N, C-alpha and C positions, 0 to 999 in steps of 0.2 A: 504494500500500500504506500502510496507516495505522499499523500497529503497529511499534514499534522495539524490538529485543531489549534486555533489561537489559545494561548494560555488564559485569556480572559473569559472564555466561554464557561458556562455553568457546568457542562458535562466534563470539560477538561479538569475542572476543580474536583468534581466527583471522582473521576478516574485517578487523579493524582492522590487523592485521599485513600482510595481503594488500594493503590500501589503501596502507599506508606503503611497502611494497616497490614497488608499481606507481607510486606518486606521486613517486618520485625517480629521476633518471637516474644517480645516484651508486652505483656498485657497492659501495663501502664502506658507504654508508648502508643499502643493501639488505641487505648481510651483517649489519650491526649490528642492524637491526630484526628480522630472522629469528632471529639468535642470541639476542636478548633474549627473544623469544617462546618459543623452544625451551627455554631455561633454566628457564622457569616451568612447563614441563610435567612430569608424572610420567615417569619413565624409560621406561615401557612405551608411552607415547603419542608419544615422539619419532620412532620410525621411521615411524609412520603419518602424522604431520604432515609430515615430510620428504618422504615419498612424494607427498602432495598438493601440496606446494609445488614439487616437481619436475615436476608436471603428469602424474603417473602414479598416479591414485587407485586403480587396480586392479592386481593383481599381475602378470598376464601380458599380453603384447602382444595376444592374441586375446580377452581378457576384455572384455566389454561389458555394460553394464547393460540394454541393450535399452530404453532410455528416451530418447525423442526429444523435440523441442521441443513437439509437440502434447500429449504426456502431462505434460511438465514444466510447461508453461503452465497446463494444466488443474489440476494439483496446486497450483500457486502461487495460482491464483484461488480454489480451494476452501479453502485454508488461510488466505488473507488476506482473502477477500471482495472483492478488487480487481476492478474492471470491466476490460474489454478496454483501454479508453483509459488507465487507470491503469497497467496492466501494460506497455503500450507505452511510456508516458512513463518508467517505471522502467528499462526496457531501454535507451531512448535516453540516459538518464543514465549507465548502466553497461553499455555494449555488450560483447559477447564474440563472437569470430568463429564459435564453434561454434553459437551460438544466434541465429537471425535475429529481427528484431523481429516481434512478433505483428501480424497484420493485424486490423483491426477488423471486417472482413467474414467472415473464416474463418481458422482456424488455418493456419499455414504450416509447412513442413518445411525443415530446413537443406539447403543445396545439396549435391548428391551430389558426392563427391570421387572422381575416377577415377584 
């Protein structure tokens, strides 16, 4: 992916905070990074941000976006212009258990959890 968001965007601050939280084993540093981020938000955004950081971006347990890896990777490629190889390299730099690395031969699906 070639474009980097401006440091002043709200999502860039969210991503930087997530990186800081993930980048330290210290629970106190995690707390401090998240608290600093939350203090900068407007009051109405704090519950939404806290929900995302808690790993529950949707309100109910049964709520799902219906968006899988195939759709997500296609959207990322369309938005960024990245080729399969670039998307795969980005994934390998920032893996997430919910999203498998894309295959250069065909899109993949996350493993089913039973």
